[in-house]
N, C-alpha and C positions, 0 to 999 in steps of 0.2 A: 505492499499500499501505498502510497507517498505521501512525504511526510514534507510539510511546507512550512519556509525559514523566512523571515522578515530582516532586509540589513539595509540602514536608514543612515548614509554617509551624509555628512553635510559638511559643507566645505565653505570656501567663503564669501562666494556669492547663492550658490543653489543648495537649496537641499534638496535631496532625491532619498522617498519609500521607493525599495526595488523588493519584490513576493517571489521568490525562489521556489522551482521543487528542488530536492537533495540531490538528485547528481547536477546543478549548479544551473539548469537551464532556466531564463528569467519565461515566469509567469506574465506580470504589467509592472506597471510604472509609475511615479508620480513625482510629480518637483516642483516643485515655491522658488522661488525669487524670493532670499536674505538680503535686504536694505543694507548699506556701509552706511553711517554716519559721520562725517568730515565736516562737525563745528570748526573744529580747532588744529593747525596746524602742526600734523605729525600723527594728529589721532584720527584713527581707523577705527571703529567701533561699532558694534551694532547692541540694541536694544535684545536684552535677553528675552522678557514675557513676549516679543515679536515671533522671536527665534522660534521657541515654545508654538505659541501658533501656530505659525508655515507649519512647522514637519509636524506635528498632528495632524492637520489637515493634511497634507502630503499621502502622512500613514493609510488616512479614512480612504483617498481617491486612492491608493492602490488598493489596498482588502477590499475594494468594491467594482475595480476591472481586475482584482482578480478571481472575483468568486462570478464575474460573469463570462470572463473568458473558460474556466470548467467546467460550469454548469452547477454546481455545484457551493455551496457556503464552500469558502477557504479562512481559515484556523492555524497563523500559522502556532507549532509546534516551538518555539520560540523566535527572539527576537535579538539584532542585540544593534551594536552604534560604533560608527566609526567620524570621526570628524575633523577639519584642521587642527594642525597642530600648534605647540604652544598659545599665548596671546596669555586672556585672564578673562577667568569669570568667576568671579567673588560671588559670596551669597555670605548673609546676616546671621545675626542668633536666631532669627524666626524661617529662617530656611528664604527668604526672598532674597530674590539676586539685588547684588548692594554695588547701585551705577548704572552703566552701560558696560557691557564687555572689552574685553581690546581684543583685534583680530592678533593676524600673524602678519598684517600687515601694516601696524605701528609699529613707529620709533619715536615716539616719545621721550623715551628714555635715551639717545641720541647723547646729547651731552656728557651723562652721567655715564654711559659706559665708556667714554674717554678716557676719565678721571680713574675708573678700574683698571684701564690698558695703560694708565701713566705711570699710579702706582701699586703693578703686580699683581693685584688681582683676579684679571682675563688671565693672568699668562697661571697662575694658583690654579684658577678655578680648570680649566684646561687638563690641569698634570689631576685630579681628586673627580669631579667628575665624568670627562672626557670630550669635554665640551667647552671653546670659550665662548663666553655670552652674547646674543647680540640684539636685538632693539627688541623685539617680541617676546626674550625670552622673559618666562615668569618673574627670575631672578634680577631684572633691572628693572623689570615693569613695577613689582614688587616697592621694588627700592626707593623709583620716582614717586610711587605717593605716599611713601612714611616722611617724603621729604616735603611735597607739595602741595598733600592732602592727609594730613595726619590725623583728624578726623575720619575721614572715611576707612582709613587703612588700622586707625583706633577697634575698629566693628567689624572687620574680617571674622568669622565663623569660618569659612570653608573658601578652600583653592581651589577650583576646577579648570574642567579643560574645556574644549568646546562639546565634547562627547559627552562628560562628566554631567555637565549641565541636564542635556538632552536626558542621561538616565537616569538625572534625577528626579524627571520631570515624570519620568514613567515607574518610576520605583518608590520615589518617596527616600532613597536612602542614598548616602552621600559617602560614595567611594571612586577609585582612580584604577587601572587598571597597568600590569606589568610594564607595556612597551610605554605610557603615557608619561608613571611613575619619574622616570627618568630623563625628565626635561632639562631638569635646572640641579635637583637638589639630592641625588644617591651620587653614592661611591662607586664610582665607574669596577672596584674590584672584588666590592660585595652584591652593588647589584639595588642595595639597601637605602632609607635617607640617609642621610647623613648627618650629623649638630656640627658636624666639621661644616661642611660646607653651607650651613644657612645664618652660623656665624662670620663663617667669609664675610657673605651679602651686606651682613648685620640685617638677618633675618630671624633667628634664633627667640626672637620673643611670640611667635606667628607658627614656631613647632606644628602644634598643637589644631592648626587648622588644617594643616595637610591631611590628604583622604586614608583614608583602608587602603592599600595595595591589594586585589584580585586578581589573577591570571588570567590572562583574553578570555579564554573559555568555560572559565567557571561561572557558576549562579550569582550576579549580581545582590540579585534582589528580584521580584514578581511585579507583575499587570497592578498598579492599584486602581479604583473603583474610580477614582474622577477621571486620569489618563483612560480605561478602560472607554470613557462614556466621552471625550474627543476624541480617539482614536479610531473608535469599533474592534480594538483588539480584546481580548477576551480576561477578562477578572484571574488574575493569580498565575498566568501566560510569563514563562521563566527568561529572567534578561543577563543574558551573556556582560559581562563587564568588558570586550569589545577591544579596540585596538585603535591607535593613530593613524588616522588616514591614511600615512606614506607607506604602511606596514598593511596596515588593511590591502591599500592596492596589490602590493609582493604576494602576498598573500593569494588574493582571489586571480593573480594571473597565474600562479602555480608556483610561486616562489616560498619556501618554507624552512629548506633549508641553505645550507655555505654552497660555493661552485657557483652562481648564476648571479650577473646583476644587473637589479630590476631599474628597471630608469624607467619616468614617469615626463610625460610631456604634456602638462601645464602649462598654467598660471607660472609655475615656481618649476625651478631646472631641478630636483631631484633621482640624485644617482645616488644607488643601495647595494650596500652587499652586506650579508647574513656571517658570522666569520665565528669564531668558537676560541678566542684567545682575546683578550683586550687589552686593547692598543688603542694611543691617543696621538692625536696629529693635529698643525692648523689646518689642513685638508677638511679634516670633515669634524661633526659627531658620533662620537661613542655612544648608544644607549640602546638600553636594554633588548635583545630580541624576544623569541617566543617564548622562551622556556628560563631557566637561571644555570649559566653555564652556556648563554648565547649573544653576542652581539649582532648590531646593527647599528653599520657605518652607513652615514649620510653624507655627502656632499649636496651644501642646494643651493640658489638663490634664486630672485627673481625674476628671470629673465630667459623667459622660453616661449615658447606658443600664443602667450599672447600678446607679442612682438606681429605676431602672424595678423593673428586678427586686426590688430592696428592698422598695419600695411592693409590691411583689404579693403578698412572703413576708411582710407583717406587715401587711398592712390589708386584701388578698385573699386569703388561702388557701386559701375556697371555688372559687374560681377555679383551682384547683390544680388539681382530681384532674379534672376533664374531659379536662386535656395540654396543651392552649394554652388561658389565663383570656383571652387577646380575645374570645372567640366571646364570654364573658359578659359582659364589661367591657367591653365594644363599646357594648352595648346603653345600659350608665348612661350611658356616656361621652355616646352619644346623643340619648338623656337634658335634656343640660345643654346639650344645643349652642345655645341661645338664649339661657340664661339671663345672668343678667350679673352676673359673678364679677370682684371683683377680689382674688382667692386670688393670691398671689407665693407662690412657691417657689426658695430658691436651693437650686441640687442641689451642694450641696461637702461630702457626706457622706464622701469620701475627698482632699477637696482641690481648695482652687482658683487659679483664673487670677490670686489677688487679694493672699493676703496668706497665710500660714501657719497659723493658726488660726481663721480667718473658718470660720464654722460651715454644713449646713446651715436649712435652718431654711423653715415655716409663717410666710407675717402673713396677716393682715387673713381671718383663717379666724370666719366666727359658727357662730351656734347651728342656722341654717337650712340648711347645707351640710353636704351628702351626701359619701358616698366617689367619686362622678362628681367632682363637682367638683373634690376634691381629684387626685383621678389628671388629670383637666385639666391642675391646675396641675403636679405635676410634668412632666408632660407637655413644656407649654407653658417650663417649665426648663428643661429641658434641652436643646431649640430656640435658648433665649433667650442659652445660653450658648455653644453654634456660633456664633450669630449676634456674640456678644461676638470672636470671635474671626476673622471672617472679617472685620470689622469692624477687626480690623486690618491684616489680610494684606492685603485690597481696599478699604480706605475712600473710595474715591471711587463702588463700585461699577462700574468698569468691565468686570469679569468677569459676565456676564450667564446661568454656565450651572454649576450646580451637580452632580457625580457623587456621587449617597449609597451605600455599602454599610453596614452593618452591622449588630447581627442584628434592631431597632427597623423600620429600611428597609422592612423587607418586611410592611408592616404597611399601607394606605393610609391610615392615622390618617395615618400617622406624614408619608407620601410630601408629603400634604398641606399639613401643620402646616406641614413644613419651607420649604416651595414658597411659602405664604401668609407664614412668617414671616420670609424671605429678600427675600423679592420676586424672587423670581428663579426660570430654566424649573429643576426639577432631574430628575435622571436617573436611574432607580434600576436598574441592571443584574442581569437574571435568573440571576446568577450569584453563590451562597451561597457559593461560599467561594475570592473574588477573592481575600488572600496567599498560596497554597498556587498557586492559578495565576499569578500575580507571579513566583516563584519556578519554577513548573514553565514559563514563556516563557523566561526567560535559561537555563534548562535545553536548550530548543529554538534560540535560540539556539548557546550554544555547540557544539551539535552538527546545525550549520549546516540543521535542520528550517527556520528561519524563517531572510531574512537578515540584520534587523535588527529595531529595534524597531517601527519603520512597519509593517513586511510583516507581521511580526506580529499585528498590532492588524488589519489587515486579515483575515487568518486565526483571528482567535478572536475579535472583537467579537461582543459578546454583545448579548443582548435587551433593548432598552430596556424601561421604565414612567415617562410623563412626568407630569408634574406641572406645573403651570403656577400661575401667583399670579392668587385669586379673590376672591370677596366678602370674605372677611376680614381682604385687608393691611390696612387700617385700625386696625381690631380689633387683630390683634395690635402692630402699631405702638406702641398707646396702650398694650398689658400693657409689650411692653418697655420703652418708657420711667418705668410704674412701677418694672419689673425695673431698671433701670438708678438709679432714686432709690434701693431701696429700699438698694444698691450702695454708692450715697455716701451713705447715713447712717453701714449700720457701720463701711465706713470710718477715716470722723472718727472713730467711735469709738475704733476699733482704735488710730487713730495716738492721739487721747491719752490709751488707757492705757500706748502704750512711748515716748509723752516722760517723757524724760528728768526 
């Protein structure tokens, strides 16, 4: 008999509720836009109550669609949530939202981070926690509140992430999971909360506000009466602890053990690899994997496919009318496929992995270049930024296989471009909702549908489109050299500008 599972995947702009069969196939999907609030410079926030209301509506719609599709009332045996990492979702002592939530695009703590860099706090944090703090990490955001909003800081009763907030709304239980717990305050060696880490950031006074840690596939609570009325889920349905969304994407695409690099080409350039020993580097964040004794090394920046969306809306609005802009633009790319072009595009519209104020740029434009040349440069710049991160987490090229997900991965042009630029086998799963599936798999483990991460992999393994490195490897390697030279030049100029 088929068991149904529900995965809720809540990102920076959209929350999606997806009903799956236990073999990983999608039965129904519903989505809601989540508004970003940018009332002050560097603040990128959301209303927590509105976030829950939209997510509950998406769940109800997905269940209704699933029942219509299957011809029966679909009742998931378990539910789980994945959500954007980092940021800050706070509760007061009454369990109510304590102001707006800071998302992972928030950068209000940038000046505080500079002080931490100068005083050695960042270097010590890298050694202790496995990651150098960055603007949207909970540690600098909490330290910012301590300095700038002490009254609000003093009322903090629970420090949650995006998915932990939604799970709290479903169950009434405050908790986090093993992957999310490691965003700032765990010792990389013990994989547990560290008083030393809290004290390093000056946050020891709110240690009690850190939520209990539950393994991703364990039950963290059950659907309450109130949540059932909002969502249509049955009262008492088990809710698994769930996963940080980038880990959920890896799991949903079939990566739950070492040996494959998981790449997500979305708003963020996300490049991650499960490993069986802790190792720190300025080039990646080392966080908890799916179980004790496993770590996830991830190298990220807000510099991936969002650049493509920007270019299409700025320079190719005529291609939007047909619904699929690449149906038209592919012809322009094909027309310049063999054209020599030295255009370099730096894909830093929303941030870079190099320095705060390094901007996006086209370099090397000439009068004979057309839109196809520029589009190809944008695509190459996106992939080159992914290569920059992958070269960090796998500098010797020891892992020869990449599992690619994200919006652009569904286009064959990008699949081959990744294979050629990375000089690795690229596998694209035929699973457009990898994050939601990763959450649903955690739910399935909690409900006993799957015995563990390996067994679920056999049950839900997606079909793969395979791309092998081809004739363009040498050409793209030369292009990557120009890309790196451009970065070096800009960074030298940046250092000159910022030198005392």
